[in-house]
C-alpha positions as CSV (number, residue, x, y, z in Angstrom):
1,M,-1.7,-19.6,-15.0
2,R,0.1,-18.1,-12.0
3,I,1.9,-14.8,-12.3
4,R,3.4,-12.5,-9.7
5,G,2.6,-8.8,-9.4
6,V,2.9,-5.7,-7.2
7,K,-0.1,-3.7,-6.0
8,R,0.2,0.1,-6.5
9,G,-2.9,1.9,-5.4
10,Q,-5.8,0.3,-7.4
11,I,-3.4,-1.1,-10.1
12,I,-1.6,-4.5,-10.0
13,E,1.6,-4.4,-12.0
14,L,2.5,-7.8,-13.4
15,L,6.1,-8.9,-13.1
16,E,6.0,-11.2,-16.1
17,Q,4.9,-10.8,-19.7
18,I,1.5,-12.2,-20.7
19,N,1.3,-12.6,-24.4
20,E,-1.4,-15.3,-24.5
21,I,-4.2,-12.9,-23.3
22,P,-5.2,-10.1,-25.7
23,D,-5.4,-6.5,-24.4
24,G,-8.9,-5.6,-23.3
25,Q,-9.8,-9.1,-22.3
26,E,-11.7,-9.4,-19.0
27,I,-10.0,-11.7,-16.5
28,I,-10.7,-12.9,-13.0
29,V,-7.9,-12.5,-10.5
30,D,-7.5,-14.7,-7.4
31,L,-5.3,-12.8,-4.9
32,K,-2.8,-14.4,-2.5
33,I,-0.4,-12.2,-0.5
34,S,3.2,-13.4,-0.7
35,A,4.5,-14.2,2.8
36,T,8.0,-12.8,1.9
37,S,6.4,-9.5,0.9
38,I,4.7,-9.1,4.2
39,E,8.0,-9.6,6.0
40,Q,9.8,-7.2,3.8
41,T,7.2,-4.5,4.3
42,K,7.0,-5.1,8.1
43,H,10.8,-4.5,8.5
44,S,11.4,-1.9,5.9
45,L,11.4,1.0,8.4
46,T,13.8,1.5,11.3
47,D,12.4,2.4,14.7
48,S,13.4,6.0,14.3
49,E,11.7,6.2,10.9
50,R,8.5,4.8,12.4
51,L,8.6,7.3,15.2
52,A,9.2,10.2,12.7
53,R,6.2,9.0,10.7
54,L,4.0,8.9,13.8
55,N,5.1,12.3,14.9
56,K,4.3,13.7,11.5
57,L,0.8,12.1,11.6
58,F,0.1,13.4,15.1
59,G,1.3,16.9,14.0
60,A,-1.3,16.9,11.2
61,W,-3.9,18.2,13.8
62,K,-1.6,21.0,15.0
63,D,-2.6,24.7,14.5
64,Q,-6.3,24.0,13.7
65,P,-8.2,26.8,15.6
66,D,-11.6,25.0,15.2
67,L,-10.4,21.7,16.5
68,I,-11.8,22.1,20.0
69,E,-15.2,23.0,18.5
70,I,-15.2,20.0,16.3
71,F,-14.7,17.6,19.2
72,K,-17.3,19.3,21.4
């Protein structure tokens, strides 16, 4: 059986109904990342959006008085 899904945190949301497997049944999942999903994720942000995210990340260290002591 092959079914597509979307990963959200530690949960995989299935995109199709599975009525043959009862709730609570343990299953084994073999994961394969869809090549189209990788391309969509890679190009979902514009360059300016990427830069804004980087600046926000770099700014997370701002205004921490003990920062110099931590890195000593």
